MARFILO-85252 format. One record per atom (N, C-alpha, C): residue number from 1; residue in one letter; atom name; x, z, y. Coordinates in pm, whole numbers, plus 50000, padded with zeros to 5 digits. Example, Ala and Ser with C-alpha at 12.3 -4.5 7.8 and 13.67 -1.06 7.14 Angstrom:
BEGIN
[r 1; 'A'; 'N'; [51319; 50780; 49431]]
[r 1; 'A'; 'CA'; [51230; 50780; 49550]]
[r 1; 'A'; 'C'; [51320; 50780; 49670]]
[r 2; 'S'; 'N'; [51285; 50708; 49775]]
[r 2; 'S'; 'CA'; [51367; 50714; 49894]]
[r 2; 'S'; 'C'; [51290; 50787; 50003]]
end
This chain:
BEGIN
[r 1; 'X'; 'N'; [74378; 75370; 37005]]
[r 1; 'X'; 'CA'; [74448; 75317; 37123]]
[r 1; 'X'; 'C'; [74574; 75248; 37088]]
[r 2; 'X'; 'N'; [74608; 75137; 37143]]
[r 2; 'X'; 'CA'; [74724; 75068; 37124]]
[r 2; 'X'; 'C'; [74850; 75137; 37192]]
[r 3; 'X'; 'N'; [74952; 75112; 37133]]
[r 3; 'X'; 'CA'; [75067; 75177; 37197]]
[r 3; 'X'; 'C'; [75103; 75089; 37325]]
[r 4; 'X'; 'N'; [75183; 75160; 37423]]
[r 4; 'X'; 'CA'; [75220; 75105; 37550]]
[r 4; 'X'; 'C'; [75324; 74996; 37513]]
[r 5; 'X'; 'N'; [75325; 74893; 37588]]
[r 5; 'X'; 'CA'; [75418; 74780; 37566]]
[r 5; 'X'; 'C'; [75478; 74739; 37702]]
[r 6; 'X'; 'N'; [75610; 74700; 37707]]
[r 6; 'X'; 'CA'; [75663; 74645; 37824]]
[r 6; 'X'; 'C'; [75660; 74485; 37794]]
[r 7; 'X'; 'N'; [75613; 74418; 37902]]
[r 7; 'X'; 'CA'; [75609; 74281; 37892]]
[r 7; 'X'; 'C'; [75702; 74206; 37989]]
[r 8; 'X'; 'N'; [75772; 74113; 37959]]
[r 8; 'X'; 'CA'; [75856; 74046; 38052]]
[r 8; 'X'; 'C'; [75812; 73898; 38075]]
[r 9; 'X'; 'N'; [75684; 73888; 38091]]
[r 9; 'X'; 'CA'; [75632; 73758; 38130]]
[r 9; 'X'; 'C'; [75575; 73750; 38269]]
[r 10; 'X'; 'N'; [75557; 73630; 38321]]
[r 10; 'X'; 'CA'; [75484; 73618; 38453]]
[r 10; 'X'; 'C'; [75365; 73537; 38440]]
[r 11; 'X'; 'N'; [75262; 73576; 38503]]
[r 11; 'X'; 'CA'; [75136; 73508; 38515]]
[r 11; 'X'; 'C'; [75156; 73367; 38575]]
[r 12; 'X'; 'N'; [75056; 73288; 38551]]
[r 12; 'X'; 'CA'; [75056; 73163; 38626]]
[r 12; 'X'; 'C'; [75060; 73184; 38770]]
[r 13; 'X'; 'N'; [75147; 73113; 38841]]
[r 13; 'X'; 'CA'; [75171; 73131; 38992]]
[r 13; 'X'; 'C'; [75292; 73211; 39011]]
[r 14; 'X'; 'N'; [75334; 73295; 38916]]
[r 14; 'X'; 'CA'; [75459; 73367; 38928]]
[r 14; 'X'; 'C'; [75454; 73480; 39028]]
[r 15; 'X'; 'N'; [75340; 73525; 39078]]
[r 15; 'X'; 'CA'; [75344; 73632; 39175]]
[r 15; 'X'; 'C'; [75316; 73777; 39123]]
[r 16; 'X'; 'N'; [75277; 73784; 38994]]
[r 16; 'X'; 'CA'; [75243; 73916; 38949]]
[r 16; 'X'; 'C'; [75302; 73928; 38813]]
[r 17; 'X'; 'N'; [75431; 73975; 38804]]
[r 17; 'X'; 'CA'; [75494; 74009; 38673]]
[r 17; 'X'; 'C'; [75445; 74138; 38622]]
[r 18; 'X'; 'N'; [75411; 74123; 38487]]
[r 18; 'X'; 'CA'; [75363; 74252; 38423]]
[r 18; 'X'; 'C'; [75494; 74326; 38364]]
[r 19; 'X'; 'N'; [75503; 74444; 38419]]
[r 19; 'X'; 'CA'; [75622; 74530; 38374]]
[r 19; 'X'; 'C'; [75599; 74619; 38258]]
[r 20; 'X'; 'N'; [75462; 74677; 38259]]
[r 20; 'X'; 'CA'; [75429; 74763; 38157]]
[r 20; 'X'; 'C'; [75284; 74753; 38141]]
[r 21; 'X'; 'N'; [75237; 74768; 38010]]
[r 21; 'X'; 'CA'; [75099; 74753; 37979]]
[r 21; 'X'; 'C'; [75051; 74845; 37880]]
[r 22; 'X'; 'N'; [74923; 74880; 37884]]
[r 22; 'X'; 'CA'; [74865; 74969; 37781]]
[r 22; 'X'; 'C'; [74724; 74919; 37764]]
[r 23; 'X'; 'N'; [74686; 74905; 37637]]
[r 23; 'X'; 'CA'; [74553; 74860; 37602]]
[r 23; 'X'; 'C'; [74475; 74979; 37550]]
[r 24; 'X'; 'N'; [74342; 74998; 37595]]
[r 24; 'X'; 'CA'; [74258; 75108; 37531]]
[r 24; 'X'; 'C'; [74131; 75045; 37472]]
[r 25; 'X'; 'N'; [74121; 75046; 37346]]
[r 25; 'X'; 'CA'; [74010; 74987; 37270]]
[r 25; 'X'; 'C'; [73907; 75096; 37279]]
[r 26; 'X'; 'N'; [73782; 75048; 37325]]
[r 26; 'X'; 'CA'; [73666; 75135; 37317]]
[r 26; 'X'; 'C'; [73543; 75065; 37279]]
[r 27; 'X'; 'N'; [73502; 75051; 37149]]
[r 27; 'X'; 'CA'; [73392; 74979; 37112]]
[r 27; 'X'; 'C'; [73408; 74834; 37132]]
[r 28; 'X'; 'N'; [73310; 74766; 37208]]
[r 28; 'X'; 'CA'; [73302; 74632; 37237]]
[r 28; 'X'; 'C'; [73399; 74598; 37357]]
[r 29; 'X'; 'N'; [73452; 74701; 37425]]
[r 29; 'X'; 'CA'; [73531; 74685; 37535]]
[r 29; 'X'; 'C'; [73679; 74721; 37515]]
[r 30; 'X'; 'N'; [73766; 74655; 37585]]
[r 30; 'X'; 'CA'; [73911; 74680; 37586]]
[r 30; 'X'; 'C'; [73942; 74700; 37743]]
[r 31; 'X'; 'N'; [74008; 74805; 37764]]
[r 31; 'X'; 'CA'; [74066; 74830; 37898]]
[r 31; 'X'; 'C'; [74218; 74807; 37893]]
[r 32; 'X'; 'N'; [74265; 74722; 37996]]
[r 32; 'X'; 'CA'; [74400; 74698; 38006]]
[r 32; 'X'; 'C'; [74459; 74768; 38129]]
[r 33; 'X'; 'N'; [74557; 74842; 38118]]
[r 33; 'X'; 'CA'; [74613; 74908; 38235]]
[r 33; 'X'; 'C'; [74759; 74843; 38250]]
[r 34; 'X'; 'N'; [74770; 74759; 38346]]
[r 34; 'X'; 'CA'; [74898; 74669; 38366]]
[r 34; 'X'; 'C'; [74972; 74710; 38498]]
[r 35; 'X'; 'N'; [75097; 74732; 38490]]
[r 35; 'X'; 'CA'; [75179; 74772; 38603]]
[r 35; 'X'; 'C'; [75243; 74631; 38632]]
[r 36; 'X'; 'N'; [75218; 74585; 38751]]
[r 36; 'X'; 'CA'; [75270; 74464; 38792]]
[r 36; 'X'; 'C'; [75343; 74467; 38924]]
[r 37; 'X'; 'N'; [75425; 74361; 38942]]
[r 37; 'X'; 'CA'; [75512; 74356; 39075]]
[r 37; 'X'; 'C'; [75468; 74220; 39148]]
[r 38; 'X'; 'N'; [75443; 74242; 39271]]
[r 38; 'X'; 'CA'; [75406; 74125; 39353]]
[r 38; 'X'; 'C'; [75546; 74064; 39410]]
[r 39; 'X'; 'N'; [75521; 73964; 39490]]
[r 39; 'X'; 'CA'; [75630; 73880; 39542]]
[r 39; 'X'; 'C'; [75719; 73972; 39631]]
[r 40; 'X'; 'N'; [75673; 74076; 39694]]
[r 40; 'X'; 'CA'; [75748; 74161; 39775]]
[r 40; 'X'; 'C'; [75812; 74282; 39688]]
[r 41; 'X'; 'N'; [75805; 74265; 39564]]
[r 41; 'X'; 'CA'; [75862; 74372; 39475]]
[r 41; 'X'; 'C'; [75788; 74506; 39486]]
[r 42; 'X'; 'N'; [75665; 74513; 39530]]
[r 42; 'X'; 'CA'; [75581; 74621; 39528]]
[r 42; 'X'; 'C'; [75503; 74636; 39391]]
[r 43; 'X'; 'N'; [75506; 74758; 39340]]
[r 43; 'X'; 'CA'; [75440; 74777; 39213]]
[r 43; 'X'; 'C'; [75290; 74829; 39241]]
[r 44; 'X'; 'N'; [75203; 74781; 39151]]
[r 44; 'X'; 'CA'; [75069; 74817; 39168]]
[r 44; 'X'; 'C'; [75007; 74817; 39032]]
[r 45; 'X'; 'N'; [74892; 74876; 39010]]
[r 45; 'X'; 'CA'; [74815; 74896; 38876]]
[r 45; 'X'; 'C'; [74694; 74792; 38885]]
[r 46; 'X'; 'N'; [74692; 74708; 38783]]
[r 46; 'X'; 'CA'; [74581; 74627; 38764]]
[r 46; 'X'; 'C'; [74490; 74668; 38647]]
[r 47; 'X'; 'N'; [74376; 74717; 38668]]
[r 47; 'X'; 'CA'; [74287; 74763; 38556]]
[r 47; 'X'; 'C'; [74191; 74652; 38530]]
[r 48; 'X'; 'N'; [74182; 74617; 38394]]
[r 48; 'X'; 'CA'; [74093; 74512; 38353]]
[r 48; 'X'; 'C'; [73999; 74566; 38243]]
[r 49; 'X'; 'N'; [73871; 74539; 38265]]
[r 49; 'X'; 'CA'; [73778; 74565; 38156]]
[r 49; 'X'; 'C'; [73744; 74440; 38097]]
[r 50; 'X'; 'N'; [73751; 74421; 37965]]
[r 50; 'X'; 'CA'; [73727; 74305; 37893]]
[r 50; 'X'; 'C'; [73615; 74334; 37786]]
[r 51; 'X'; 'N'; [73495; 74275; 37811]]
[r 51; 'X'; 'CA'; [73375; 74300; 37718]]
[r 51; 'X'; 'C'; [73340; 74187; 37638]]
[r 52; 'X'; 'N'; [73336; 74206; 37505]]
[r 52; 'X'; 'CA'; [73291; 74088; 37413]]
[r 52; 'X'; 'C'; [73151; 74058; 37435]]
[r 53; 'X'; 'N'; [73121; 73939; 37459]]
[r 53; 'X'; 'CA'; [72980; 73889; 37486]]
[r 53; 'X'; 'C'; [72947; 73782; 37378]]
[r 54; 'X'; 'N'; [72838; 73794; 37310]]
[r 54; 'X'; 'CA'; [72785; 73692; 37227]]
[r 54; 'X'; 'C'; [72639; 73671; 37245]]
[r 55; 'X'; 'N'; [72583; 73552; 37240]]
[r 55; 'X'; 'CA'; [72453; 73523; 37262]]
[r 55; 'X'; 'C'; [72374; 73596; 37146]]
[r 56; 'X'; 'N'; [72250; 73631; 37167]]
[r 56; 'X'; 'CA'; [72165; 73707; 37083]]
[r 56; 'X'; 'C'; [72126; 73631; 36969]]
[r 57; 'X'; 'N'; [72116; 73493; 36982]]
[r 57; 'X'; 'CA'; [72079; 73421; 36875]]
[r 57; 'X'; 'C'; [72218; 73363; 36793]]
[r 58; 'X'; 'N'; [72328; 73400; 36845]]
[r 58; 'X'; 'CA'; [72448; 73363; 36772]]
[r 58; 'X'; 'C'; [72491; 73218; 36790]]
[r 59; 'X'; 'N'; [72420; 73141; 36871]]
[r 59; 'X'; 'CA'; [72439; 73002; 36884]]
[r 59; 'X'; 'C'; [72575; 72972; 36962]]
[r 60; 'X'; 'N'; [72601; 73054; 37075]]
[r 60; 'X'; 'CA'; [72708; 73033; 37155]]
[r 60; 'X'; 'C'; [72845; 73102; 37091]]
[r 61; 'X'; 'N'; [72953; 73043; 37114]]
[r 61; 'X'; 'CA'; [73074; 73105; 37060]]
[r 61; 'X'; 'C'; [73117; 73235; 37138]]
[r 62; 'X'; 'N'; [73179; 73315; 37076]]
[r 62; 'X'; 'CA'; [73228; 73445; 37133]]
[r 62; 'X'; 'C'; [73296; 73427; 37254]]
[r 63; 'X'; 'N'; [73265; 73506; 37365]]
[r 63; 'X'; 'CA'; [73326; 73497; 37494]]
[r 63; 'X'; 'C'; [73356; 73639; 37549]]
[r 64; 'X'; 'N'; [73430; 73640; 37658]]
[r 64; 'X'; 'CA'; [73463; 73778; 37704]]
[r 64; 'X'; 'C'; [73435; 73775; 37850]]
[r 65; 'X'; 'N'; [73370; 73881; 37900]]
[r 65; 'X'; 'CA'; [73344; 73910; 38038]]
[r 65; 'X'; 'C'; [73452; 73999; 38096]]
[r 66; 'X'; 'N'; [73523; 73964; 38212]]
[r 66; 'X'; 'CA'; [73628; 74044; 38247]]
[r 66; 'X'; 'C'; [73597; 74086; 38390]]
[r 67; 'X'; 'N'; [73647; 74214; 38426]]
[r 67; 'X'; 'CA'; [73628; 74271; 38560]]
[r 67; 'X'; 'C'; [73765; 74332; 38592]]
[r 68; 'X'; 'N'; [73818; 74318; 38710]]
[r 68; 'X'; 'CA'; [73947; 74375; 38758]]
[r 68; 'X'; 'C'; [73937; 74455; 38879]]
[r 69; 'X'; 'N'; [74026; 74556; 38880]]
[r 69; 'X'; 'CA'; [74046; 74625; 39009]]
[r 69; 'X'; 'C'; [74187; 74642; 39030]]
[r 70; 'X'; 'N'; [74241; 74641; 39146]]
[r 70; 'X'; 'CA'; [74385; 74652; 39176]]
[r 70; 'X'; 'C'; [74403; 74785; 39247]]
[r 71; 'X'; 'N'; [74494; 74862; 39203]]
[r 71; 'X'; 'CA'; [74520; 75005; 39264]]
[r 71; 'X'; 'C'; [74655; 75007; 39299]]
[r 72; 'X'; 'N'; [74678; 75039; 39425]]
[r 72; 'X'; 'CA'; [74816; 75049; 39480]]
[r 72; 'X'; 'C'; [74864; 75199; 39488]]
[r 73; 'X'; 'N'; [74998; 75218; 39466]]
[r 73; 'X'; 'CA'; [75043; 75353; 39444]]
[r 73; 'X'; 'C'; [75013; 75447; 39560]]
[r 74; 'X'; 'N'; [74999; 75400; 39678]]
[r 74; 'X'; 'CA'; [74957; 75495; 39785]]
[r 74; 'X'; 'C'; [74822; 75550; 39768]]
[r 75; 'X'; 'N'; [74743; 75496; 39687]]
[r 75; 'X'; 'CA'; [74605; 75532; 39653]]
[r 75; 'X'; 'C'; [74590; 75608; 39529]]
[r 76; 'X'; 'N'; [74699; 75625; 39446]]
[r 76; 'X'; 'CA'; [74683; 75682; 39313]]
[r 76; 'X'; 'C'; [74623; 75819; 39315]]
[r 77; 'X'; 'N'; [74671; 75903; 39393]]
[r 77; 'X'; 'CA'; [74620; 76044; 39410]]
[r 77; 'X'; 'C'; [74475; 76056; 39443]]
[r 78; 'X'; 'N'; [74432; 75972; 39546]]
[r 78; 'X'; 'CA'; [74292; 75968; 39594]]
[r 78; 'X'; 'C'; [74196; 75927; 39475]]
[r 79; 'X'; 'N'; [74254; 75812; 39401]]
[r 79; 'X'; 'CA'; [74174; 75764; 39290]]
[r 79; 'X'; 'C'; [74162; 75861; 39186]]
[r 80; 'X'; 'N'; [74272; 75931; 39141]]
[r 80; 'X'; 'CA'; [74258; 76023; 39032]]
[r 80; 'X'; 'C'; [74176; 76140; 39075]]
[r 81; 'X'; 'N'; [74177; 76188; 39193]]
[r 81; 'X'; 'CA'; [74099; 76298; 39250]]
[r 81; 'X'; 'C'; [73945; 76261; 39239]]
[r 82; 'X'; 'N'; [73915; 76146; 39280]]
[r 82; 'X'; 'CA'; [73777; 76090; 39272]]
[r 82; 'X'; 'C'; [73726; 76077; 39134]]
[r 83; 'X'; 'N'; [73818; 76012; 39056]]
[r 83; 'X'; 'CA'; [73782; 76002; 38904]]
[r 83; 'X'; 'C'; [73763; 76131; 38839]]
[r 84; 'X'; 'N'; [73843; 76227; 38860]]
[r 84; 'X'; 'CA'; [73821; 76364; 38810]]
[r 84; 'X'; 'C'; [73688; 76424; 38853]]
[r 85; 'X'; 'N'; [73658; 76410; 38985]]
[r 85; 'X'; 'CA'; [73534; 76461; 39040]]
[r 85; 'X'; 'C'; [73417; 76403; 38974]]
[r 86; 'X'; 'N'; [73411; 76270; 38962]]
[r 86; 'X'; 'CA'; [73294; 76219; 38906]]
[r 86; 'X'; 'C'; [73286; 76242; 38742]]
[r 87; 'X'; 'N'; [73393; 76251; 38679]]
[r 87; 'X'; 'CA'; [73394; 76283; 38529]]
[r 87; 'X'; 'C'; [73342; 76436; 38511]]
[r 88; 'X'; 'N'; [73402; 76517; 38607]]
[r 88; 'X'; 'CA'; [73332; 76654; 38592]]
[r 88; 'X'; 'C'; [73192; 76656; 38622]]
[r 89; 'X'; 'N'; [73133; 76579; 38710]]
[r 89; 'X'; 'CA'; [72993; 76578; 38737]]
[r 89; 'X'; 'C'; [72914; 76522; 38624]]
[r 90; 'X'; 'N'; [72963; 76418; 38546]]
[r 90; 'X'; 'CA'; [72897; 76366; 38432]]
[r 90; 'X'; 'C'; [72898; 76472; 38319]]
[r 91; 'X'; 'N'; [73012; 76538; 38293]]
[r 91; 'X'; 'CA'; [73009; 76644; 38182]]
[r 91; 'X'; 'C'; [72910; 76763; 38229]]
[r 92; 'X'; 'N'; [72922; 76802; 38353]]
[r 92; 'X'; 'CA'; [72835; 76906; 38399]]
[r 92; 'X'; 'C'; [72687; 76869; 38392]]
[r 93; 'X'; 'N'; [72644; 76749; 38433]]
[r 93; 'X'; 'CA'; [72516; 76715; 38437]]
[r 93; 'X'; 'C'; [72450; 76706; 38289]]
[r 94; 'X'; 'N'; [72541; 76677; 38195]]
[r 94; 'X'; 'CA'; [72500; 76670; 38058]]
[r 94; 'X'; 'C'; [72514; 76806; 37979]]
[r 95; 'X'; 'N'; [72546; 76908; 38059]]
[r 95; 'X'; 'CA'; [72577; 77035; 37985]]
[r 95; 'X'; 'C'; [72689; 77045; 37903]]
[r 96; 'X'; 'N'; [72792; 76966; 37931]]
[r 96; 'X'; 'CA'; [72912; 76969; 37837]]
[r 96; 'X'; 'C'; [73033; 77008; 37922]]
[r 97; 'X'; 'N'; [73139; 77061; 37858]]
[r 97; 'X'; 'CA'; [73251; 77084; 37914]]
[r 97; 'X'; 'C'; [73352; 76979; 37888]]
[r 98; 'X'; 'N'; [73426; 76948; 38001]]
[r 98; 'X'; 'CA'; [73524; 76841; 37990]]
[r 98; 'X'; 'C'; [73630; 76869; 37878]]
[r 99; 'X'; 'N'; [73647; 76767; 37782]]
[r 99; 'X'; 'CA'; [73746; 76789; 37672]]
[r 99; 'X'; 'C'; [73889; 76823; 37724]]
[r 100; 'X'; 'N'; [73962; 76884; 37652]]
[r 100; 'X'; 'CA'; [74098; 76910; 37685]]
[r 100; 'X'; 'C'; [74181; 76777; 37659]]
[r 101; 'X'; 'N'; [74275; 76747; 37747]]
[r 101; 'X'; 'CA'; [74360; 76626; 37728]]
[r 101; 'X'; 'C'; [74437; 76647; 37604]]
[r 102; 'X'; 'N'; [74460; 76525; 37535]]
[r 102; 'X'; 'CA'; [74550; 76535; 37422]]
[r 102; 'X'; 'C'; [74692; 76547; 37460]]
[r 103; 'X'; 'N'; [74764; 76645; 37415]]
[r 103; 'X'; 'CA'; [74895; 76672; 37458]]
[r 103; 'X'; 'C'; [74989; 76643; 37332]]
[r 104; 'X'; 'N'; [75096; 76561; 37349]]
[r 104; 'X'; 'CA'; [75186; 76545; 37235]]
[r 104; 'X'; 'C'; [75242; 76678; 37193]]
[r 105; 'X'; 'N'; [75257; 76689; 37057]]
[r 105; 'X'; 'CA'; [75317; 76810; 37001]]
[r 105; 'X'; 'C'; [75466; 76797; 37034]]
[r 106; 'X'; 'N'; [75515; 76915; 37059]]
[r 106; 'X'; 'CA'; [75659; 76931; 37087]]
[r 106; 'X'; 'C'; [75738; 76975; 36968]]
[r 107; 'X'; 'N'; [75859; 76948; 36964]]
[r 107; 'X'; 'CA'; [75945; 76993; 36851]]
[r 107; 'X'; 'C'; [76021; 77121; 36887]]
[r 108; 'X'; 'N'; [75982; 77183; 37007]]
[r 108; 'X'; 'CA'; [76046; 77303; 37061]]
[r 108; 'X'; 'C'; [75961; 77420; 37028]]
[r 109; 'X'; 'N'; [76013; 77536; 36968]]
[r 109; 'X'; 'CA'; [75931; 77644; 36949]]
[r 109; 'X'; 'C'; [75937; 77731; 37071]]
[r 110; 'X'; 'N'; [75866; 77843; 37079]]
[r 110; 'X'; 'CA'; [75862; 77927; 37187]]
[r 110; 'X'; 'C'; [75983; 77981; 37233]]
[r 111; 'X'; 'N'; [76075; 78007; 37143]]
[r 111; 'X'; 'CA'; [76203; 78053; 37174]]
[r 111; 'X'; 'C'; [76310; 77947; 37224]]
[r 112; 'X'; 'N'; [76262; 77821; 37229]]
[r 112; 'X'; 'CA'; [76347; 77710; 37275]]
[r 112; 'X'; 'C'; [76427; 77639; 37153]]
[r 113; 'X'; 'N'; [76411; 77693; 37039]]
[r 113; 'X'; 'CA'; [76484; 77627; 36919]]
[r 113; 'X'; 'C'; [76392; 77504; 36870]]
[r 114; 'X'; 'N'; [76467; 77410; 36811]]
[r 114; 'X'; 'CA'; [76386; 77302; 36754]]
[r 114; 'X'; 'C'; [76331; 77341; 36628]]
[r 115; 'X'; 'N'; [76208; 77307; 36610]]
[r 115; 'X'; 'CA'; [76138; 77338; 36479]]
[r 115; 'X'; 'C'; [76105; 77215; 36399]]
[r 116; 'X'; 'N'; [76143; 77221; 36270]]
[r 116; 'X'; 'CA'; [76120; 77114; 36187]]
[r 116; 'X'; 'C'; [76046; 77162; 36064]]
[r 117; 'X'; 'N'; [75938; 77089; 36025]]
[r 117; 'X'; 'CA'; [75878; 77130; 35894]]
[r 117; 'X'; 'C'; [75887; 77003; 35808]]
[r 118; 'X'; 'N'; [75975; 77017; 35720]]
[r 118; 'X'; 'CA'; [76014; 76906; 35630]]
[r 118; 'X'; 'C'; [75974; 76948; 35482]]
[r 119; 'X'; 'N'; [75895; 76862; 35421]]
[r 119; 'X'; 'CA'; [75869; 76881; 35274]]
[r 119; 'X'; 'C'; [75935; 76776; 35195]]
[r 120; 'X'; 'N'; [76022; 76824; 35104]]
[r 120; 'X'; 'CA'; [76094; 76733; 35029]]
[r 120; 'X'; 'C'; [76026; 76708; 34889]]
[r 121; 'X'; 'N'; [75912; 76779; 34872]]
[r 121; 'X'; 'CA'; [75848; 76765; 34743]]
[r 121; 'X'; 'C'; [75772; 76622; 34732]]
[r 122; 'X'; 'N'; [75811; 76554; 34636]]
[r 122; 'X'; 'CA'; [75766; 76411; 34630]]
[r 122; 'X'; 'C'; [75646; 76402; 34532]]
[r 123; 'X'; 'N'; [75619; 76514; 34461]]
[r 123; 'X'; 'CA'; [75512; 76502; 34366]]
[r 123; 'X'; 'C'; [75380; 76525; 34436]]
[r 124; 'X'; 'N'; [75270; 76457; 34387]]
[r 124; 'X'; 'CA'; [75146; 76470; 34445]]
[r 124; 'X'; 'C'; [75051; 76548; 34372]]
end
């Protein structure tokens, strides 16, 4: 997965400024999650699926097929609830349990102190 990036550019037409973006690489697909601002300064999420397409005989140049959806903040909770519901169904239907989300490791120990594990040994 690529790191999150802040972009200070404006798309053609000037009505949808990208404030924050994250790209998720998944095989032949890349998903872009872009936070944009419209002309009324409302923030929304633009989700783009970009899929690499190449002719089977290799004669045509490489191209990309793109699909977009726009999600507004008043719909975030409903969207996440629905997404979780259908994800749980897929895992359940295939007899799998949903994987635990990856959580960043913390530098705090259980007693609230900062824990550091530093190895100064430079020999291999």
